[in-house]
C-alpha positions in Angstrom: -51.7 27.3 -20.9 -49.9 26.1 -18.1 -46.1 27.1 -17.7 -43.7 24.7 -16.1 -40.4 25.2 -15.0 -38.3 21.7 -14.5 -34.7 22.3 -13.0 -31.9 20.1 -12.8 -28.5 20.4 -11.9 -26.1 19.1 -15.4 -26.2 19.0 -18.6 -24.6 15.5 -18.7 -26.2 12.6 -18.9 -26.9 11.0 -15.4 -29.5 9.3 -14.8 -31.3 12.3 -12.8 -30.9 14.6 -16.2 -32.2 11.6 -18.3 -35.1 12.1 -16.4 -35.6 15.1 -16.2 -35.5 16.0 -20.2 -37.6 13.3 -21.0 -40.1 14.6 -18.8 -40.3 18.1 -20.2 -40.3 17.0 -23.9 -43.9 14.5 -22.4 -44.8 17.3 -20.7 -44.6 19.8 -24.1 -46.3 16.7 -26.2 -49.0 17.0 -23.5 -49.4 20.5 -24.1 -47.7 22.4 -21.6 -45.6 24.7 -22.0 -41.8 23.8 -20.2 -38.6 25.4 -19.6 -35.8 22.9 -18.2 -33.5 25.3 -16.2 -29.4 23.8 -15.5 -26.1 24.8 -15.0 -23.6 24.8 -17.7 -20.8 23.6 -16.3 -17.1 23.2 -17.6 -18.0 25.7 -20.3 -21.3 24.4 -21.2 -23.8 25.7 -23.5 -26.3 23.1 -24.1 -27.4 19.5 -22.9 -25.8 16.1 -23.9 -28.4 15.4 -26.9 -30.0 17.7 -28.8 -33.7 18.4 -26.7 -37.3 18.9 -29.1 -37.9 22.8 -29.9 -41.2 22.7 -28.6 -39.5 22.3 -24.8 -37.1 25.9 -23.8 -34.0 25.6 -22.2 -32.2 27.9 -20.0 -28.6 26.8 -19.1 -27.1 29.1 -16.3 -23.5 29.8 -16.9 -21.2 28.1 -14.4 -17.7 29.1 -14.5 -15.0 26.2 -12.5 -13.3 27.7 -9.8 -9.6 26.2 -10.0 -9.3 24.2 -6.2 -12.8 24.7 -4.8 -14.6 22.2 -2.9 -17.4 20.3 -2.4 -19.2 22.3 -0.3 -17.5 25.8 -1.6 -19.1 24.3 -5.0 -22.5 23.2 -4.1 -23.2 26.3 -1.9 -22.2 28.1 -5.2 -24.3 25.5 -7.6 -27.3 26.8 -5.4 -26.4 31.0 -5.5 -25.5 31.0 -8.8 -28.6 29.3 -9.9 -31.2 31.3 -7.3 -29.6 34.5 -8.9 -30.6 33.7 -12.7 -33.8 32.0 -12.2 -37.4 33.8 -11.8 -40.2 31.8 -10.0 -42.9 34.2 -10.9 -42.2 33.2 -14.6 -44.1 29.7 -13.7 -47.5 28.0 -12.6 -45.1 25.0 -11.9 -41.3 24.5 -10.3 -40.3 21.4 -10.3 -36.5 20.4 -9.1 -35.0 17.2 -9.6 -32.2 17.3 -7.2 -31.2 18.9 -3.7 -29.2 21.9 -5.6 -31.8 23.0 -7.9 -34.6 22.0 -4.9 -32.4 25.1 -2.7 -31.9 27.8 -5.2 -35.3 28.1 -6.1 -37.5 27.5 -2.8 -40.9 26.7 -2.9 -41.5 24.2 -5.9 -42.3 21.0 -5.9 -39.4 18.1 -5.6 -38.7 14.6 -7.2 -36.8 12.9 -4.3 -35.0 10.5 -6.5 -32.9 8.2 -3.8 -31.7 9.3 -0.9 -28.2 10.0 -0.2 -26.0 9.7 3.6 -23.2 13.3 3.6 -20.3 13.8 5.5 -19.9 17.2 4.1 -21.9 19.9 6.3 -23.0 21.8 3.5 -23.8 19.0 1.2 -26.0 17.4 4.5 -27.7 20.2 5.1 -28.5 21.1 1.0 -29.9 17.7 1.5 -32.2 18.1 3.9 -33.8 21.4 3.1 -34.5 19.3 -0.4 -36.5 16.6 1.6 -38.1 18.7 4.3 -38.9 22.4 2.7 -40.9 21.6 -0.8 -44.6 21.7 -0.4 -44.8 18.6 -2.5 -42.6 15.6 -2.8 -42.8 13.2 -6.1 -40.6 9.8 -6.0 -39.9 6.9 -9.1 -40.5 3.5 -6.5 -42.7 3.1 -3.8 -38.9 1.8 -1.5 -37.8 5.4 -1.8 -41.1 6.9 -0.7 -41.3 4.6 2.4 -37.5 6.0 2.9 -38.9 9.8 2.8 -42.0 9.2 5.3 -40.0 6.6 7.9 -37.2 8.9 7.8 -39.6 12.5 8.6 -43.2 11.5 8.1 -43.8 12.8 4.3 -45.9 11.0 2.1 -44.4 11.3 -1.4 -46.2 10.0 -4.5 -44.8 7.1 -6.4 -44.6 8.4 -10.1 -42.2 5.4 -12.3 -39.5 6.8 -14.5 -40.4 6.4 -18.3 -38.3 4.2 -20.1 -37.5 5.1 -23.3 -37.2 1.8 -24.7 -38.0 1.9 -28.4 -34.7 3.2 -29.1 -33.2 0.4 -27.4 -35.3 -2.1 -28.5 -34.5 -0.7 -31.8 -30.8 -1.4 -30.8 -31.1 -4.3 -31.0 -32.9 -5.5 -33.8 -32.6 -6.7 -37.0 -31.9 -3.6 -38.9 -28.9 -3.4 -41.2 -27.5 -0.3 -39.3 -28.7 -1.4 -35.7 -26.2 -4.4 -36.7 -22.9 -2.4 -38.0 -23.4 0.0 -34.9 -22.6 -3.2 -32.5 -20.4 -5.0 -34.7 -18.3 -1.7 -34.6 -18.1 -1.5 -30.4 -18.0 -6.2 -30.3 -14.5 -5.6 -32.9 -13.4 -2.5 -31.1 -14.2 -4.4 -27.2 -14.4 -7.9 -28.4 -17.5 -10.1 -26.1 -17.9 -7.9 -22.9 -19.4 -7.3 -19.6 -20.9 -3.7 -19.4 -21.7 -0.7 -16.7 -22.3 2.6 -17.1 -22.6 5.0 -14.7 -18.6 5.5 -13.7 -16.7 4.7 -11.1 -17.8 6.3 -7.9 -18.9 4.6 -4.4 -22.3 4.9 -5.2 -22.4 2.3 -8.1 -20.5 -0.2 -6.0 -17.2 -0.1 -8.9 -15.1 -1.8 -6.5 -17.1 -4.4 -6.5 -18.3 -5.5 -9.8 -14.4 -5.4 -10.3 -14.2 -8.0 -7.3 -16.9 -10.3 -9.1 -15.5 -10.0 -12.7 -12.3 -11.1 -11.0 -14.1 -14.2 -10.3 -16.1 -14.5 -13.5 -12.6 -14.0 -16.0 -11.2 -17.3 -14.2 -14.0 -19.2 -16.4 -14.4 -16.3 -18.8 -10.8 -15.4 -19.7 -12.1 -13.7 -22.7 -14.7 -11.6 -21.5 -13.6 -8.0 -21.8 -14.9 -5.3 -18.7 -16.5 -1.7 -20.1 -17.5 0.8 -17.8 -18.9 4.1 -19.4 -20.3 7.6 -18.2 -18.3 8.9 -15.2 -19.7 12.5 -14.8 -20.3 14.2 -11.4 -20.3 16.8 -9.1 -18.5 15.1 -6.2 -15.3 14.9 -5.8 -14.3 10.4 -6.1 -10.5 10.7 -7.1 -9.6 8.8 -3.2 -12.2 6.6 -4.9 -11.2 6.4 -8.5 -7.3 6.0 -7.3 -8.6 3.2 -5.0 -10.5 1.4 -7.6 -7.1 1.1 -9.9 -4.6 0.1 -7.7 -7.4 -2.8 -7.1 -8.2 -3.6 -10.3 -3.4 -3.7 -10.8 -4.3 -6.0 -7.6 -6.1 -8.1 -9.6 -4.3 -8.2 -12.8 -7.9 -6.3 -14.8 -7.2 -3.7 -16.9 -11.0 -2.4 -17.6 -11.8 0.0 -20.2 -13.0 2.6 -19.4 -15.1 4.4 -22.3 -16.0 7.7 -20.2 -19.1 9.5 -21.3 -20.5 7.7 -25.0 -22.8 10.5 -27.4 -26.0 9.7 -26.9 -26.2 8.3 -30.4 -23.8 5.5 -29.7 -25.4 4.3 -26.7 -27.8 1.8 -27.7 -25.3 -0.2 -29.3 -23.2 0.0 -27.2 -25.8 -1.5 -24.6 -26.9 -4.1 -27.1 -23.8 -5.2 -28.3 -22.9 -6.4 -24.5 -23.0 -9.6 -23.4 -24.3 -9.2 -19.7 -24.6 -5.5 -17.9 -24.3 -5.7 -13.8 -25.6 -2.8 -12.2 -24.0 -2.9 -8.7 -25.5 -0.2 -7.7 -25.7 0.7 -3.4 -28.4 3.8 -3.7 -30.7 3.6 -6.9 -34.6 5.4 -7.0 -35.3 3.3 -10.2 -32.6 1.7 -12.2 -32.9 3.6 -15.8 -29.9 2.6 -17.2 -30.3 -1.2 -16.2 -33.9 -0.9 -17.2 -32.6 0.5 -21.1 -30.6 -2.7 -21.1 -33.2 -5.1 -20.8 -35.4 -3.4 -23.3 -32.1 -3.7 -25.6 -32.8 -7.5 -25.0 -29.2 -7.7 -22.6 -29.0 -10.2 -19.4 -28.9 -7.7 -15.8 -27.9 -8.6 -13.3 -28.2 -6.0 -9.9 -27.4 -5.8 -6.1 -30.0 -7.1 -4.3 -31.7 -4.0 -2.9 -35.5 -4.0 -2.1 -36.2 -0.2 -4.7 -34.4 -3.3 -7.5 -37.0 -6.5 -6.2 -40.0 -3.5 -6.8 -38.3 -2.3 -10.0 -37.0 -5.8 -11.8 -39.4 -8.6 -10.3 -38.0 -11.5 -12.3 -36.7 -9.9 -15.1 -33.6 -9.7 -14.0 -30.9 -11.8 -11.7 -30.1 -10.8 -7.9 -26.5 -11.2 -6.3 -25.2 -10.3 -3.2 -21.5 -10.6 -2.8 -18.3 -10.6 -5.8 -18.6 -15.1 -6.1 -22.7 -14.7 -6.1 -22.4 -11.7 -8.4 -19.4 -13.6 -10.6 -22.5 -16.9 -10.9 -25.1 -14.5 -11.7 -23.2 -13.5 -14.6 -21.9 -16.8 -15.7 -25.3 -17.8 -16.3 -26.8 -14.8 -17.8 -23.7 -15.6 -20.7 -26.2 -18.6 -21.5 -28.8 -17.3 -23.3 -32.1 -17.2 -22.1 -35.2 -15.9 -24.2 -38.1 -16.3 -21.8 -36.2 -13.9 -19.9 -35.3 -11.6 -22.5 -38.9 -11.8 -23.1 -39.7 -10.4 -20.1 -37.4 -8.3 -19.7 -38.7 -6.1 -22.8 -41.7 -6.6 -21.8 -41.1 -4.7 -18.1 -38.8 -2.2 -20.6 -41.9 -1.1 -22.9 -44.5 -0.5 -20.1 -42.7 2.2 -18.8 -44.0 5.4 -20.9 -42.4 8.8 -19.9 -46.2 9.8 -21.8 -47.9 8.2 -19.0 -45.3 9.5 -16.3 -46.4 13.0 -17.7 -49.9 12.3 -17.3 -49.5 11.3 -13.6 -47.0 14.7 -13.3 -50.0 16.3 -14.9 -52.8 15.4 -12.7 -49.9 15.2 -9.6 -49.9 18.9 -10.3 -53.5 19.8 -10.4 -53.8 17.7 -7.3 -51.3 19.7 -5.6 -50.3 23.4 -6.5 -53.9 25.6 -6.6 -51.7 28.3 -9.0 -52.1 25.3 -11.9 -55.5 25.5 -12.6 -55.6 29.7 -12.2 -57.4 31.3 -14.5 -56.5 32.4 -18.6 -54.6 36.6 -18.8 -54.6 35.1 -14.4 -51.6 36.3 -12.1 -48.2 33.6 -12.3 -47.7 31.8 -8.8 
């Protein structure tokens, strides 16, 4: 049985972590022996959701250090994971981020999106995690082309899967689903929902500016923000966000991390889902919103044009985004149908099959004889 290690940097529900767990479970269904490695920050001993028992989970303790700056925390993350991980136990070592790629050395790397860092440690970590892996995957053609343009490398494109059935069910007529949506709507009223927390890459201040325009015509519409776990220190950005909200007279509801079982109902109960990221590799949260039948407005980026096509509305700037969100408040059954159909077309089992083909083509040890030495 092929032994695969998937490595990620956190136990929290960030996009790359969601991807890692879903891929691991699909690979296990396909017959692989899969272990997921991660760092347990803040005392975490497990992931944000239950993981299929067919997947082994290894959480490496990562104690907090008071006053530690971002660069030092990244370097310590690499060292702690490197010290705990034994690559010789696996036929394929597959890193999902720059921290784990730096920690394990020779590996497959999924480059979800490219970042630009000014912190020297982060910039060096990012560079090594692009150039040193022996094989690379991207979840969209757009990011693969960015890697080729920047480094002359040619990653293989394997799109994300989507747990579309879970989000479709949350929007359905089953009494439990109806009641779950109603609970959120009683608490929040009619609401605009953003997922991903408050940070520069998510375009959170741009969302405030757009919502302020929208709220002039729709004063009863609340702004709700869920999620937010990150390695980086965005306190200055959060201060700027809060200052901007006060200046605009906006009081957003910031929920923090929402329980895994409650997120689909929160998503399905939203009136519109703006997704204004400045950088993404795919846009998994927006695809989940489409699966729930919720209208989606995205920043007009090439990656979103590639992934979403005509299932979403595209916007640039606050006024344009506000207008797109306002238009989305009017039911559009045809667009909603396109969105659900698009989300249903992305399967984690198909992604796992493509990964296994990729491993066979790029990892000589993958096809070693039974009982042979590991890579």
